Backbone as CSV, one residue per row, in Angstrom:
resi,resn,N_x,N_y,N_z,CA_x,CA_y,CA_z,C_x,C_y,C_z
1,MET,-20.813,6.038,-1.533,-19.681,5.129,-1.601,-20.106,3.827,-2.269
2,PRO,-19.462,3.431,-3.383,-19.884,2.224,-4.083,-19.785,0.973,-3.205
3,THR,-20.820,0.158,-3.259,-20.813,-1.156,-2.623,-21.206,-2.175,-3.679
4,ALA,-20.491,-3.257,-3.734,-20.741,-4.238,-4.784,-20.298,-5.610,-4.300
5,TYR,-20.559,-6.608,-5.139,-20.102,-7.962,-4.867,-18.978,-8.317,-5.827
6,CYS,-17.946,-8.946,-5.303,-16.810,-9.412,-6.094,-16.625,-10.897,-5.833
7,ASP,-16.206,-11.610,-6.860,-15.947,-13.044,-6.722,-14.456,-13.284,-6.521
8,LEU,-14.138,-14.028,-5.475,-12.759,-14.406,-5.189,-12.449,-15.663,-5.993
9,ILE,-11.690,-15.510,-7.071,-11.504,-16.639,-7.991,-10.186,-17.375,-7.791
10,GLU,-9.272,-16.776,-7.044,-7.965,-17.426,-6.888,-7.321,-16.993,-5.579
11,LEU,-6.649,-17.932,-4.939,-5.839,-17.658,-3.751,-4.452,-18.230,-3.973
12,ARG,-3.447,-17.495,-3.515,-2.063,-17.956,-3.633,-1.350,-17.691,-2.310
13,LEU,-0.481,-18.593,-1.933,0.319,-18.419,-0.733,1.683,-17.880,-1.137
14,GLY,1.983,-16.660,-0.705,3.258,-16.045,-1.002,4.069,-15.830,0.258
15,PRO,5.245,-15.210,0.140,6.109,-14.990,1.304,5.449,-14.172,2.402
16,ALA,4.518,-13.271,2.026,3.886,-12.394,3.012,2.518,-12.891,3.449
17,GLY,2.110,-14.090,2.997,0.808,-14.629,3.375,-0.052,-14.895,2.159
18,VAL,-1.340,-15.080,2.397,-2.277,-15.422,1.334,-2.682,-14.172,0.572
19,GLU,-2.562,-14.218,-0.761,-3.024,-13.148,-1.629,-4.026,-13.729,-2.599
20,GLY,-4.770,-12.860,-3.306,-5.827,-13.390,-4.142,-6.136,-12.541,-5.350
21,THR,-7.092,-13.040,-6.154,-7.565,-12.346,-7.341,-9.080,-12.276,-7.292
22,LEU,-9.624,-11.090,-7.544,-11.064,-10.858,-7.541,-11.533,-10.501,-8.943
23,VAL,-12.784,-10.847,-9.226,-13.488,-10.305,-10.378,-14.465,-9.277,-9.832
24,CYS,-14.280,-8.003,-10.229,-15.051,-6.909,-9.667,-15.696,-6.078,-10.770
25,PRO,-16.819,-5.410,-10.481,-17.400,-4.477,-11.452,-16.473,-3.286,-11.655
26,PRO,-16.634,-2.550,-12.755,-15.724,-1.443,-13.063,-15.763,-0.299,-12.064
27,THR,-16.796,-0.241,-11.219,-16.847,0.817,-10.198,-15.868,0.561,-9.064
28,ILE,-15.363,-0.650,-8.973,-14.466,-1.025,-7.869,-13.042,-1.063,-8.416
29,ARG,-12.396,0.097,-8.402,-11.039,0.211,-8.916,-10.217,1.112,-7.987
30,PRO,-9.702,0.557,-6.882,-8.890,1.390,-5.979,-7.604,1.836,-6.645
31,LEU,-7.237,3.083,-6.422,-5.967,3.607,-6.898,-4.844,3.116,-5.987
32,PRO,-3.588,3.247,-6.407,-2.482,2.808,-5.545,-2.558,3.418,-4.154
33,GLY,-2.559,2.573,-3.145,-2.619,3.024,-1.764,-4.004,3.112,-1.184
34,GLU,-5.054,3.145,-2.018,-6.419,3.097,-1.516,-6.770,1.657,-1.145
35,TYR,-7.929,1.479,-0.499,-8.300,0.135,-0.057,-9.806,-0.074,-0.178
36,LEU,-10.194,-1.331,-0.084,-11.588,-1.753,-0.008,-11.815,-2.404,1.350
37,LEU,-13.058,-2.388,1.823,-13.437,-3.185,2.988,-14.341,-4.306,2.507
38,ALA,-14.034,-5.524,2.925,-14.738,-6.693,2.391,-15.261,-7.595,3.502
39,PHE,-16.485,-8.113,3.276,-17.060,-9.178,4.086,-17.252,-10.394,3.196
40,ALA,-16.959,-11.570,3.706,-17.174,-12.810,2.968,-18.587,-13.299,3.221
41,SER,-19.362,-13.465,2.148,-20.741,-13.921,2.267,-20.779,-15.315,2.910
42,GLY,-21.718,-15.473,3.845,-21.892,-16.771,4.468,-20.983,-17.046,5.641
43,GLN,-20.098,-16.095,5.974,-19.219,-16.282,7.122,-19.624,-15.326,8.239
44,SER,-19.300,-15.691,9.456,-19.714,-14.901,10.620,-18.591,-13.981,11.080
45,GLU,-17.974,-13.286,10.135,-16.893,-12.374,10.487,-17.465,-11.132,11.163
46,ALA,-16.912,-10.787,12.320,-17.397,-9.610,13.031,-16.874,-8.322,12.410
47,LEU,-15.693,-8.403,11.789,-15.059,-7.206,11.246,-14.757,-7.403,9.772
48,ALA,-14.781,-6.296,9.053,-14.437,-6.335,7.638,-12.929,-6.493,7.471
49,THR,-12.514,-6.976,6.312,-11.098,-7.137,5.971,-10.703,-6.061,4.968
50,PRO,-9.672,-5.262,5.271,-9.211,-4.289,4.281,-8.437,-4.985,3.164
51,LEU,-8.741,-4.624,1.941,-8.082,-5.205,0.768,-7.340,-4.101,0.025
52,PHE,-6.053,-4.301,-0.194,-5.237,-3.344,-0.931,-4.889,-3.936,-2.282
53,PRO,-4.978,-3.143,-3.346,-4.649,-3.683,-4.670,-3.160,-3.971,-4.801
54,SER,-2.856,-5.050,-5.522,-1.467,-5.297,-5.914,-1.334,-5.304,-7.434
55,GLY,-2.454,-5.068,-8.129,-2.425,-4.974,-9.584,-3.818,-5.101,-10.158
56,ILE,-4.046,-4.491,-11.318,-5.345,-4.542,-11.985,-5.117,-4.907,-13.442
57,SER,-5.906,-5.853,-13.935,-5.836,-6.248,-15.336,-7.258,-6.532,-15.807
58,GLY,-7.860,-5.594,-16.560,-9.225,-5.768,-17.013,-10.189,-5.854,-15.851
59,ASP,-10.974,-6.931,-15.814,-11.933,-7.134,-14.725,-11.293,-7.763,-13.497
60,PHE,-10.005,-8.093,-13.584,-9.336,-8.808,-12.494,-8.575,-7.835,-11.595
61,LEU,-8.816,-7.953,-10.301,-8.139,-7.142,-9.298,-7.333,-8.068,-8.398
62,ARG,-6.011,-7.936,-8.447,-5.164,-8.687,-7.520,-5.104,-7.927,-6.198
63,VAL,-5.246,-8.662,-5.104,-5.227,-8.037,-3.786,-4.067,-8.589,-2.971
64,ALA,-3.441,-7.689,-2.241,-2.203,-8.002,-1.534,-2.458,-8.805,-0.267
65,PRO,-1.474,-9.568,0.156,-1.582,-10.281,1.432,-1.450,-9.310,2.602
66,PRO,-1.898,-9.777,3.802,-2.447,-11.103,4.071,-3.972,-11.107,4.029
67,LEU,-4.545,-12.128,3.408,-5.985,-12.348,3.434,-6.309,-13.362,4.528
68,PRO,-7.562,-13.379,5.002,-7.935,-14.356,6.040,-7.706,-15.787,5.569
69,THR,-7.165,-16.602,6.422,-6.911,-18.001,6.065,-8.202,-18.798,5.935
70,SER,-9.319,-18.259,6.434,-10.608,-18.949,6.313,-11.250,-18.752,4.946
71,TRP,-10.740,-17.812,4.156,-11.314,-17.564,2.837,-10.919,-18.681,1.875
72,ALA,-11.784,-18.907,0.894,-11.536,-19.954,-0.096,-11.903,-19.442,-1.481
73,ALA,-11.233,-19.941,-2.487,-11.553,-19.581,-3.861,-12.998,-19.968,-4.161
74,GLY,-13.712,-19.082,-4.864,-15.116,-19.299,-5.160,-16.047,-18.513,-4.270
75,MET,-15.499,-17.902,-3.189,-16.330,-17.096,-2.299,-16.786,-15.817,-2.995
76,ARG,-17.923,-15.327,-2.547,-18.400,-14.014,-2.971,-18.178,-13.038,-1.827
77,LEU,-17.581,-11.895,-2.147,-17.278,-10.880,-1.149,-18.135,-9.644,-1.388
78,GLN,-18.681,-9.108,-0.305,-19.342,-7.806,-0.377,-18.300,-6.757,-0.035
79,VAL,-18.067,-5.828,-0.941,-16.993,-4.859,-0.750,-17.549,-3.439,-0.775
80,ARG,-16.868,-2.562,-0.047,-17.195,-1.137,-0.022,-15.930,-0.356,-0.325
81,GLY,-16.047,0.639,-1.182,-14.889,1.446,-1.504,-14.858,1.836,-2.961
82,PRO,-13.758,2.377,-3.403,-12.472,2.576,-2.721,-12.541,3.610,-1.596
83,LEU,-11.665,3.414,-0.611,-11.617,4.242,0.584,-10.196,4.751,0.818
84,GLY,-10.104,5.827,1.600,-8.817,6.352,2.029,-8.140,7.230,0.995
85,ASN,-6.998,7.745,1.389,-6.150,8.566,0.528,-4.964,7.731,0.063
86,GLY,-4.760,7.678,-1.258,-3.686,6.887,-1.818,-2.457,7.717,-2.138
87,PHE,-1.581,7.143,-2.929,-0.346,7.813,-3.329,-0.643,8.910,-4.348
88,ARG,0.185,9.955,-4.338,0.106,11.035,-5.318,1.451,11.120,-6.025
89,LEU,1.539,10.491,-7.168,2.788,10.502,-7.929,2.957,11.867,-8.574
90,PRO,4.021,12.607,-8.252,4.213,13.936,-8.852,4.342,13.839,-10.366
91,ALA,3.787,14.825,-11.051,3.798,14.807,-12.515,5.219,14.787,-13.076
92,GLY,6.149,15.419,-12.380,7.514,15.504,-12.889,8.461,14.465,-12.344
93,ALA,7.924,13.410,-11.713,8.789,12.375,-11.135,9.328,11.475,-12.244
94,HIS,10.642,11.447,-12.406,11.287,10.618,-13.429,12.120,9.490,-12.836
95,LYS,12.461,9.604,-11.551,13.269,8.580,-10.880,12.560,8.224,-9.572
96,VAL,11.822,7.126,-9.616,10.920,6.748,-8.538,11.512,5.588,-7.753
97,ALA,11.612,5.769,-6.450,12.093,4.720,-5.556,10.928,4.214,-4.711
98,LEU,10.806,2.909,-4.602,9.793,2.263,-3.784,10.495,1.355,-2.787
99,ALA,9.995,1.319,-1.557,10.648,0.480,-0.552,9.626,-0.049,0.440
100,ALA,9.725,-1.349,0.736,8.891,-1.993,1.739,9.760,-2.294,2.955
101,ILE,9.451,-1.651,4.067,10.266,-1.780,5.276,9.506,-2.612,6.305
102,GLY,10.013,-3.806,6.565,9.401,-4.691,7.545,8.186,-5.436,7.035
103,CYS,7.956,-5.430,5.720,6.773,-6.070,5.149,7.042,-6.402,3.690
104,GLY,6.088,-7.069,3.052,6.208,-7.369,1.639,5.890,-6.154,0.783
105,PRO,6.346,-6.135,-0.478,6.182,-4.965,-1.337,4.940,-4.988,-2.216
106,GLU,4.042,-5.951,-2.026,2.936,-6.124,-2.964,2.053,-4.881,-3.076
107,ARG,1.859,-4.150,-1.991,0.960,-2.990,-2.040,1.568,-1.823,-2.811
108,LEU,2.857,-1.913,-3.135,3.511,-0.874,-3.926,3.468,-1.139,-5.423
109,LEU,3.076,-2.340,-5.831,3.145,-2.703,-7.244,2.251,-1.847,-8.147
110,PRO,1.015,-1.491,-7.728,0.225,-0.607,-8.592,0.889,0.749,-8.816
111,LEU,1.607,1.241,-7.832,2.319,2.503,-7.999,3.484,2.337,-8.965
112,ALA,4.143,1.196,-8.923,5.215,0.925,-9.881,4.671,0.935,-11.303
113,GLU,3.518,0.307,-11.517,2.914,0.286,-12.844,2.539,1.687,-13.305
114,LEU,2.014,2.504,-12.387,1.648,3.878,-12.727,2.880,4.691,-13.105
115,ALA,3.955,4.553,-12.338,5.181,5.295,-12.632,5.761,4.886,-13.975
116,LEU,5.741,3.592,-14.284,6.244,3.129,-15.571,5.403,3.687,-16.718
117,ALA,4.099,3.801,-16.501,3.226,4.358,-17.530,3.536,5.826,-17.803
118,HIS,4.173,6.495,-16.836,4.580,7.889,-17.003,6.057,7.985,-17.399
119,ASP,6.612,6.871,-17.875,7.991,6.822,-18.387,9.040,7.134,-17.322
120,ALA,8.735,6.822,-16.077,9.706,6.999,-15.000,10.546,5.742,-14.843
121,ALA,11.781,5.907,-14.389,12.608,4.774,-13.978,12.206,4.395,-12.557
122,VAL,12.020,3.103,-12.315,11.510,2.637,-11.027,12.458,1.611,-10.435
123,VAL,12.814,1.820,-9.170,13.637,0.868,-8.428,12.877,0.468,-7.166
124,LEU,12.751,-0.827,-6.925,12.087,-1.351,-5.745,13.130,-1.914,-4.787
125,TYR,13.123,-1.421,-3.555,13.983,-1.929,-2.496,13.126,-2.811,-1.586
126,ALA,13.448,-4.087,-1.520,12.614,-5.013,-0.762,13.421,-6.233,-0.369
127,ALA,12.914,-6.944,0.640,13.575,-8.160,1.112,13.182,-9.385,0.299
128,SER,12.118,-9.262,-0.505,11.678,-10.384,-1.333,11.189,-9.850,-2.673
129,ILE,11.204,-10.703,-3.691,10.749,-10.324,-5.021,9.308,-10.807,-5.188
130,PRO,8.365,-9.885,-5.371,6.962,-10.309,-5.474,6.643,-10.884,-6.844
131,GLU,5.588,-11.714,-6.884,5.062,-12.141,-8.174,4.491,-10.931,-8.900
132,ASN,4.441,-11.013,-10.218,3.858,-9.964,-11.063,4.638,-8.655,-10.995
133,LEU,5.912,-8.726,-10.614,6.732,-7.521,-10.642,6.991,-7.150,-12.102
134,PRO,6.642,-5.930,-12.515,6.891,-5.538,-13.911,8.362,-5.705,-14.273
135,ALA,8.613,-6.182,-15.485,9.975,-6.494,-15.913,10.878,-5.265,-15.922
136,ASP,10.304,-4.075,-16.087,11.109,-2.859,-16.161,11.474,-2.289,-14.794
137,VAL,11.018,-2.916,-13.728,11.347,-2.447,-12.382,12.642,-3.113,-11.928
138,GLU,13.602,-2.306,-11.523,14.855,-2.830,-10.983,14.649,-3.166,-9.510
139,ILE,15.169,-4.306,-9.081,15.030,-4.736,-7.690,16.378,-4.613,-6.994
140,MET,16.350,-4.040,-5.780,17.567,-3.833,-4.997,17.324,-4.249,-3.552
141,PRO,18.374,-4.655,-2.833,18.206,-5.016,-1.424,17.945,-3.781,-0.555
142,LEU,17.226,-3.990,0.520,16.906,-2.888,1.432,18.145,-2.237,2.016
143,GLU,19.216,-3.003,2.132,20.435,-2.460,2.734,21.001,-1.281,1.937
144,LEU,20.603,-1.154,0.678,21.096,-0.066,-0.170,20.110,1.086,-0.278
145,LEU,19.084,1.102,0.579,18.049,2.128,0.474,18.600,3.542,0.627
146,GLY,19.668,3.703,1.380,20.225,5.031,1.599,20.672,5.735,0.334
147,GLU,20.902,4.975,-0.743,21.374,5.599,-1.981,20.294,6.428,-2.669
148,VAL,19.020,6.232,-2.318,17.961,6.974,-3.007,18.045,8.471,-2.731
149,VAL,18.653,8.844,-1.617,18.777,10.268,-1.277,19.543,11.013,-2.360
150,ASP,20.454,10.314,-3.046,21.311,10.965,-4.041,20.748,10.931,-5.457
151,TRP,19.753,10.057,-5.733,19.335,9.955,-7.125,17.835,10.090,-7.370
152,ALA,16.993,9.748,-6.415,15.550,9.725,-6.660,14.953,11.132,-6.621
153,ASP,13.770,11.277,-7.233,13.010,12.517,-7.080,11.620,12.263,-6.504
154,TYR,11.344,11.013,-6.127,10.121,10.664,-5.403,10.357,9.333,-4.717
155,LEU,9.862,9.212,-3.482,10.021,7.998,-2.696,8.677,7.596,-2.122
156,ALA,8.331,6.328,-2.277,7.127,5.771,-1.673,7.509,4.577,-0.822
157,LEU,7.050,4.575,0.418,7.360,3.512,1.364,6.097,2.746,1.737
158,ASP,6.261,1.485,2.059,5.242,0.700,2.753,5.853,0.322,4.085
159,LEU,5.267,0.830,5.163,5.853,0.678,6.494,5.060,-0.297,7.338
160,ALA,5.709,-1.336,7.827,5.081,-2.228,8.792,4.743,-1.434,10.054
161,GLU,3.745,-1.935,10.773,3.241,-1.187,11.931,4.337,-0.912,12.961
162,ASN,5.258,-1.852,13.137,6.324,-1.661,14.126,7.561,-0.985,13.539
163,GLN,7.433,-0.460,12.297,8.575,0.177,11.638,8.308,1.648,11.302
164,ARG,7.278,2.236,11.891,6.910,3.606,11.538,8.031,4.600,11.800
165,ASP,8.836,4.347,12.807,9.911,5.280,13.165,11.257,4.878,12.570
166,GLN,11.281,3.880,11.696,12.548,3.355,11.203,12.895,3.806,9.792
167,TRP,12.012,4.580,9.154,12.302,4.927,7.766,13.467,5.890,7.644
168,MET,13.628,6.800,8.600,14.763,7.726,8.525,16.094,7.002,8.721
169,PRO,16.243,6.151,9.744,17.489,5.384,9.848,17.744,4.506,8.629
170,ALA,16.682,3.935,8.030,16.862,3.087,6.856,17.417,3.880,5.676
171,LEU,17.118,5.183,5.638,17.633,6.054,4.580,18.964,6.695,4.946
172,GLY,19.453,6.387,6.146,20.704,6.983,6.594,20.555,8.420,7.051
173,LEU,19.341,8.832,7.401,19.085,10.193,7.857,19.067,10.232,9.377
174,GLY,19.786,11.187,9.943,19.801,11.366,11.375,18.921,12.519,11.802
175,ASP,18.902,12.802,13.094,18.118,13.917,13.621,18.542,15.223,12.954
176,GLY,17.540,15.982,12.535,17.818,17.263,11.901,18.057,17.189,10.414
177,GLN,18.214,15.981,9.859,18.396,15.831,8.419,17.039,15.650,7.742
178,ARG,16.996,16.017,6.457,15.739,15.973,5.733,15.900,15.274,4.389
179,LEU,14.813,14.677,3.948,14.770,14.095,2.617,14.643,15.238,1.607
180,PRO,15.482,15.311,0.572,15.503,16.479,-0.302,14.437,16.485,-1.394
181,PHE,13.454,15.596,-1.326,12.399,15.555,-2.329,11.139,15.004,-1.673
182,PHE,10.042,15.034,-2.407,8.744,14.616,-1.893,8.697,13.105,-1.703
183,GLY,8.123,12.688,-0.593,7.966,11.269,-0.318,6.682,10.989,0.438
184,GLN,6.218,9.758,0.345,4.996,9.333,1.025,5.183,7.941,1.610
185,ALA,4.317,7.604,2.560,4.377,6.290,3.198,2.982,5.725,3.367
186,LEU,2.825,4.478,2.980,1.610,3.717,3.259,1.824,3.044,4.612
187,VAL,1.105,3.532,5.623,1.315,3.088,7.000,0.379,1.929,7.314
188,ARG,0.950,0.813,7.674,0.149,-0.358,8.035,-0.377,-0.205,9.449
189,THR,-1.678,-0.349,9.598,-2.335,-0.271,10.894,-3.685,-0.946,10.758
190,PRO,-4.255,-1.484,11.832,-5.575,-2.121,11.701,-6.621,-1.120,11.206
191,ILE,-7.353,-1.495,10.165,-8.438,-0.671,9.636,-9.723,-1.473,9.772
192,VAL,-10.666,-0.927,10.527,-11.854,-1.690,10.910,-13.136,-1.126,10.309
193,CYS,-13.355,0.183,10.483,-14.667,0.741,10.154,-14.688,1.519,8.853
194,GLY,-13.543,1.799,8.260,-13.528,2.558,7.020,-13.999,3.986,7.168
195,GLY,-13.822,4.555,8.353,-14.185,5.953,8.579,-15.596,6.180,9.044
196,THR,-16.395,5.124,9.173,-17.794,5.322,9.559,-17.986,5.438,11.065
197,GLY,-17.126,4.792,11.837,-17.324,4.774,13.276,-16.344,5.594,14.069
198,GLU,-15.240,6.005,13.443,-14.181,6.741,14.136,-13.814,6.051,15.451
199,CYS,-13.544,4.746,15.337,-13.268,3.946,16.527,-11.886,4.211,17.108
200,GLY,-10.970,4.756,16.297,-9.647,5.099,16.790,-8.636,3.985,16.745
201,VAL,-9.025,2.787,16.294,-8.099,1.666,16.247,-6.933,1.956,15.310
202,CYS,-7.197,2.721,14.249,-6.181,2.955,13.224,-5.435,4.270,13.428
203,ALA,-5.430,4.801,14.635,-4.839,6.118,14.888,-3.345,6.143,14.546
204,VAL,-2.936,7.211,13.855,-1.541,7.438,13.494,-1.174,8.850,13.938
205,LYS,-0.082,8.975,14.673,0.343,10.283,15.152,1.188,10.985,14.092
206,THR,0.839,12.245,13.808,1.579,13.060,12.859,2.000,14.356,13.546
207,HIS,2.725,15.210,12.799,3.147,16.486,13.377,1.967,17.362,13.778
208,SER,0.844,17.202,13.100,-0.331,18.032,13.404,-1.277,17.380,14.397
209,GLY,-0.904,16.221,14.944,-1.737,15.542,15.933,-2.141,14.155,15.474
210,TRP,-3.072,13.563,16.198,-3.529,12.212,15.883,-4.485,12.238,14.707
211,THR,-4.342,11.269,13.823,-5.206,11.129,12.652,-5.743,9.715,12.597
212,LEU,-6.736,9.506,11.738,-7.294,8.179,11.521,-6.867,7.696,10.138
213,ALA,-6.095,6.619,10.103,-5.573,6.126,8.836,-6.680,5.708,7.883
214,CYS,-7.823,5.291,8.408,-8.901,4.807,7.546,-9.438,5.896,6.639
215,LYS,-9.334,7.179,7.053,-9.837,8.258,6.206,-8.808,9.352,5.958
216,ASP,-7.902,9.615,6.904,-6.846,10.614,6.696,-5.661,10.010,5.962
217,GLY,-5.520,8.712,6.028,-4.481,7.954,5.342,-5.165,6.974,4.419
218,PRO,-4.640,5.771,4.283,-3.470,5.225,4.980,-2.133,5.680,4.410
219,VAL,-2.172,6.489,3.310,-0.929,7.036,2.775,-0.744,8.441,3.339
220,TYR,0.436,8.686,3.888,0.784,9.988,4.486,2.003,10.572,3.796
221,ASP,2.011,11.892,3.669,3.235,12.545,3.228,4.303,12.351,4.296
222,LEU,5.516,12.035,3.884,6.585,11.848,4.865,6.838,13.120,5.662
223,GLU,6.542,14.263,5.080,6.692,15.523,5.819,5.845,15.524,7.077
224,SER,4.656,14.932,7.022,3.783,14.904,8.192,4.280,13.929,9.244
225,LEU,5.101,12.948,8.810,5.663,11.989,9.752,7.037,12.410,10.234
226,GLY,7.593,13.450,9.585,8.878,13.978,10.004,9.989,13.664,9.021
227,GLY,10.915,14.613,8.874,12.150,14.323,8.177,12.237,14.667,6.718
228,THR,11.339,15.507,6.171,11.454,15.907,4.781,11.575,17.408,4.665
229,ALA,12.086,17.851,3.510,12.238,19.290,3.288,10.897,19.941,3.067
């Protein structure tokens, strides 16, 4: 597993908290939905901080909020990764819907860029408009999320920890109803050890039993969480 040092060159305060920009070696390139574990050099942090990409441009890696408020621009971070299972955009997906439920949409932005690169139409359903949103992405309010059932052929969600059971109601799906196409969810949960300790803090319950988001996720097929065809 690659381990390297990255320089934190910028911090910004956004609606969802502090986000930042790193300069990283080319071996450190998490795919959409994957994450890094980072320690700040010179600080006495007991636990690593998971970093999710919000965009990549050359040597610059934008990382999604929230970052620790104790971090400062100019810090050097020791990072490990990429880790976890990320999103799998189907090859034939032409109408891609993205939605952040109970959280900011920044962790979905790399997937939006990937879908656009495959000539897909992309619509983001979110409560706020993130910085660096690609101009070709249409933004819609979350209240209209139910319309994706009729037009999309792929759905990616970012679910806040207290919203894991709310994605079906948000789509207007009741008990016994199913999503008619493939979908996935990036499940927010504390990630501490990156799969090395199996501490269980990041446990997520699926149809097949309890899993560890740090290595079995953090992106899950919606079928495993219930409610898809």
